[in-house]
ZADO-1210 file (C-alpha; in nm, 4 decimals, padded with zeros to 6 digits):
<atoms>
<atom x="08.7028" y="07.9587" z="05.5504" code="MET" pos="1"/>
<atom x="08.4573" y="07.8110" z="05.7436" code="ARG" pos="2"/>
<atom x="08.7480" y="07.5967" z="05.9649" code="LYS" pos="3"/>
<atom x="08.9402" y="07.9160" z="06.0524" code="ALA" pos="4"/>
<atom x="08.5969" y="08.0232" z="06.1944" code="LEU" pos="5"/>
<atom x="08.5019" y="07.7605" z="06.4017" code="LEU" pos="6"/>
<atom x="08.8739" y="07.7874" z="06.5354" code="ILE" pos="7"/>
<atom x="08.8195" y="08.1425" z="06.5718" code="ALA" pos="8"/>
<atom x="08.4639" y="08.0566" z="06.7503" code="ALA" pos="9"/>
<atom x="08.6126" y="07.7597" z="06.9896" code="LEU" pos="10"/>
<atom x="08.9272" y="08.0257" z="07.0943" code="LEU" pos="11"/>
<atom x="08.6932" y="08.3373" z="07.2101" code="LEU" pos="12"/>
<atom x="08.6019" y="08.2332" z="07.5457" code="PRO" pos="13"/>
<atom x="09.0122" y="08.1907" z="07.6575" code="PHE" pos="14"/>
<atom x="09.1094" y="08.5693" z="07.5006" code="LEU" pos="15"/>
<atom x="08.9417" y="08.7211" z="07.8041" code="PRO" pos="16"/>
<atom x="09.1644" y="08.5738" z="08.0653" code="ALA" pos="17"/>
<atom x="09.4658" y="08.6126" z="07.8354" code="ALA" pos="18"/>
<atom x="09.3660" y="08.9308" z="07.8548" code="ALA" pos="19"/>
<atom x="09.3400" y="08.9444" z="08.2097" code="SER" pos="20"/>
<atom x="09.6404" y="08.7382" z="08.3207" code="ALA" pos="21"/>
<atom x="09.8694" y="09.0742" z="08.0770" code="GLN" pos="22"/>
<atom x="09.7181" y="09.2883" z="08.3411" code="VAL" pos="23"/>
<atom x="09.7816" y="09.1213" z="08.6653" code="ASN" pos="24"/>
<atom x="10.1610" y="09.0455" z="08.5628" code="ALA" pos="25"/>
<atom x="10.1790" y="09.3916" z="08.4847" code="ALA" pos="26"/>
<atom x="10.0267" y="09.5140" z="08.8040" code="ALA" pos="27"/>
<atom x="10.3290" y="09.2607" z="08.9746" code="ALA" pos="28"/>
<atom x="10.6178" y="09.4064" z="09.1712" code="ARG" pos="29"/>
<atom x="10.9076" y="09.2921" z="09.3604" code="ASN" pos="30"/>
<atom x="10.8777" y="09.3489" z="09.7379" code="VAL" pos="31"/>
<atom x="11.1732" y="09.3480" z="10.0093" code="ALA" pos="32"/>
<atom x="11.0802" y="09.3367" z="10.3436" code="VAL" pos="33"/>
<atom x="11.3906" y="09.3709" z="10.6488" code="GLU" pos="34"/>
<atom x="11.2899" y="09.3853" z="10.9962" code="VAL" pos="35"/>
<atom x="11.5949" y="09.4793" z="11.2130" code="ARG" pos="36"/>
<atom x="11.6240" y="09.5178" z="11.5668" code="GLU" pos="37"/>
<atom x="11.9004" y="09.7787" z="11.7278" code="ASN" pos="38"/>
<atom x="12.0344" y="09.8048" z="11.3357" code="GLY" pos="39"/>
<atom x="12.0747" y="09.4036" z="11.2743" code="ARG" pos="40"/>
<atom x="11.8088" y="09.2997" z="11.0301" code="VAL" pos="41"/>
<atom x="11.6553" y="09.0006" z="11.2054" code="VAL" pos="42"/>
<atom x="11.3667" y="08.8788" z="10.9696" code="ALA" pos="43"/>
<atom x="11.3905" y="08.9576" z="10.5616" code="THR" pos="44"/>
<atom x="11.1677" y="08.8463" z="10.2831" code="SER" pos="45"/>
<atom x="11.2087" y="08.8917" z="09.8889" code="ASN" pos="46"/>
<atom x="10.8265" y="08.8629" z="09.7311" code="VAL" pos="47"/>
<atom x="10.6625" y="08.9126" z="09.4080" code="ARG" pos="48"/>
<atom x="10.3172" y="09.0790" z="09.4939" code="LEU" pos="49"/>
<atom x="10.0012" y="09.1437" z="09.2783" code="GLN" pos="50"/>
<atom x="09.8976" y="09.5331" z="09.3668" code="LEU" pos="51"/>
<atom x="09.5845" y="09.5828" z="09.5804" code="GLY" pos="52"/>
<atom x="09.5972" y="09.1952" z="09.7212" code="ARG" pos="53"/>
<atom x="09.7526" y="09.1413" z="10.0350" code="PRO" pos="54"/>
<atom x="09.9315" y="08.8685" z="10.0751" code="ALA" pos="55"/>
<atom x="10.0575" y="08.6188" z="10.3833" code="ALA" pos="56"/>
<atom x="10.4786" y="08.6518" z="10.3609" code="ILE" pos="57"/>
<atom x="10.6679" y="08.4221" z="10.5954" code="SER" pos="58"/>
<atom x="10.9670" y="08.4941" z="10.7029" code="MET" pos="59"/>
<atom x="11.2865" y="08.3627" z="10.8279" code="ASN" pos="60"/>
<atom x="11.3155" y="08.4772" z="11.1646" code="GLY" pos="61"/>
<atom x="11.0270" y="08.5030" z="11.4547" code="PRO" pos="62"/>
<atom x="10.8353" y="08.7236" z="11.2448" code="TYR" pos="63"/>
<atom x="10.5350" y="08.6705" z="11.0143" code="THR" pos="64"/>
<atom x="10.3757" y="08.9693" z="10.7796" code="LEU" pos="65"/>
<atom x="10.0464" y="09.0139" z="10.5763" code="ARG" pos="66"/>
<atom x="10.1402" y="09.2737" z="10.3454" code="LEU" pos="67"/>
<atom x="09.9422" y="09.4863" z="10.1176" code="ARG" pos="68"/>
<atom x="10.1194" y="09.7287" z="09.8137" code="VAL" pos="69"/>
<atom x="09.8958" y="09.9426" z="09.6324" code="ASP" pos="70"/>
<atom x="09.9469" y="10.2344" z="09.3663" code="ALA" pos="71"/>
<atom x="09.9596" y="10.5501" z="09.5399" code="ALA" pos="72"/>
<atom x="09.8653" y="10.9338" z="09.3186" code="GLN" pos="73"/>
<atom x="10.2026" y="10.9850" z="09.1782" code="GLY" pos="74"/>
<atom x="10.4595" y="10.7279" z="09.1074" code="ALA" pos="75"/>
<atom x="10.4940" y="10.5404" z="09.4322" code="GLY" pos="76"/>
<atom x="10.3253" y="10.2892" z="09.6254" code="TYR" pos="77"/>
<atom x="10.1454" y="10.2405" z="09.9675" code="THR" pos="78"/>
<atom x="10.2724" y="09.9756" z="10.1596" code="VAL" pos="79"/>
<atom x="10.0771" y="09.8771" z="10.4711" code="ARG" pos="80"/>
<atom x="10.2240" y="09.6261" z="10.6483" code="PRO" pos="81"/>
<atom x="10.0858" y="09.4056" z="10.9507" code="ASN" pos="82"/>
<atom x="10.3314" y="09.1976" z="11.0849" code="LEU" pos="83"/>
<atom x="10.3113" y="08.9260" z="11.3572" code="HIS" pos="84"/>
<atom x="10.5648" y="08.8186" z="11.6492" code="ALA" pos="85"/>
<atom x="10.5746" y="08.4503" z="11.7413" code="GLY" pos="86"/>
<atom x="10.6125" y="08.3789" z="12.1167" code="GLY" pos="87"/>
<atom x="10.5980" y="08.0613" z="12.3180" code="PRO" pos="88"/>
<atom x="10.2698" y="07.9061" z="12.1601" code="GLY" pos="89"/>
<atom x="10.1187" y="08.2331" z="12.0234" code="SER" pos="90"/>
<atom x="10.1427" y="08.5081" z="11.8224" code="TRP" pos="91"/>
<atom x="10.1089" y="08.9102" z="11.9004" code="THR" pos="92"/>
<atom x="10.0139" y="09.1609" z="11.6570" code="ALA" pos="93"/>
<atom x="10.2447" y="09.4491" z="11.6272" code="LEU" pos="94"/>
<atom x="10.0585" y="09.7623" z="11.5129" code="ARG" pos="95"/>
<atom x="10.3140" y="09.9235" z="11.2179" code="ALA" pos="96"/>
<atom x="10.1844" y="10.2252" z="11.0288" code="PRO" pos="97"/>
<atom x="10.1143" y="10.2336" z="10.6244" code="ALA" pos="98"/>
<atom x="10.4361" y="10.3678" z="10.4472" code="LEU" pos="99"/>
<atom x="10.4344" y="10.5483" z="10.0899" code="THR" pos="100"/>
<atom x="10.7692" y="10.4500" z="09.8914" code="VAL" pos="101"/>
<atom x="10.8856" y="10.5680" z="09.5722" code="ALA" pos="102"/>
<atom x="10.9555" y="10.2750" z="09.2786" code="GLN" pos="103"/>
<atom x="11.2895" y="10.1435" z="09.3214" code="GLY" pos="104"/>
<atom x="11.2631" y="10.2871" z="09.6665" code="GLY" pos="105"/>
<atom x="11.2721" y="10.2434" z="10.0215" code="GLN" pos="106"/>
<atom x="11.0330" y="10.3528" z="10.2887" code="GLY" pos="107"/>
<atom x="11.1297" y="10.2867" z="10.6908" code="THR" pos="108"/>
<atom x="10.8371" y="10.2917" z="10.9848" code="ALA" pos="109"/>
<atom x="10.9204" y="10.2309" z="11.3595" code="LEU" pos="110"/>
<atom x="10.6790" y="10.0215" z="11.5054" code="ILE" pos="111"/>
<atom x="10.6929" y="10.0068" z="11.9130" code="GLU" pos="112"/>
<atom x="10.6520" y="09.6910" z="12.1385" code="ARG" pos="113"/>
<atom x="10.5194" y="09.6302" z="12.5131" code="ALA" pos="114"/>
<atom x="10.8843" y="09.5334" z="12.5936" code="SER" pos="115"/>
<atom x="11.2395" y="09.5740" z="12.4059" code="GLY" pos="116"/>
<atom x="11.3532" y="09.8446" z="12.1903" code="PRO" pos="117"/>
<atom x="11.1457" y="09.9347" z="11.8315" code="PRO" pos="118"/>
<atom x="11.1533" y="09.7469" z="11.5755" code="LEU" pos="119"/>
<atom x="11.2164" y="09.8809" z="11.2051" code="GLU" pos="120"/>
<atom x="11.0915" y="09.7877" z="10.8917" code="ILE" pos="121"/>
<atom x="11.2000" y="09.8387" z="10.5726" code="ALA" pos="122"/>
<atom x="10.9669" y="09.8441" z="10.2633" code="VAL" pos="123"/>
<atom x="11.1585" y="09.8448" z="09.9135" code="SER" pos="124"/>
<atom x="10.9579" y="09.8018" z="09.6054" code="VAL" pos="125"/>
<atom x="11.0620" y="09.7541" z="09.2070" code="ASP" pos="126"/>
</atoms>
């Protein structure tokens, strides 16, 4: 009996961490992002993100992205993309509006640029 109590006492500090890890895993979502120019996909990324925590995302293309996904009222998500375009020796921030995306659905928005046609960003959350 004494041995069982000692083992339980030793494990007690680790129980909240395990419960916290389960909550964080449940709050993670798979997010797919596409950046399109003139209807052609120019950058993509698929990541798993924690809800409410911003993440820097590398994309295969001339763009980088900071992204935050929050639970929205109802069954959807609010997605806040912050897109940056790479140029010779510098990065330019491109204004991207927040999107509301239903779980399993896709949200899109147009991003105006100083030069060239607007970009379209498409985000899906599973």
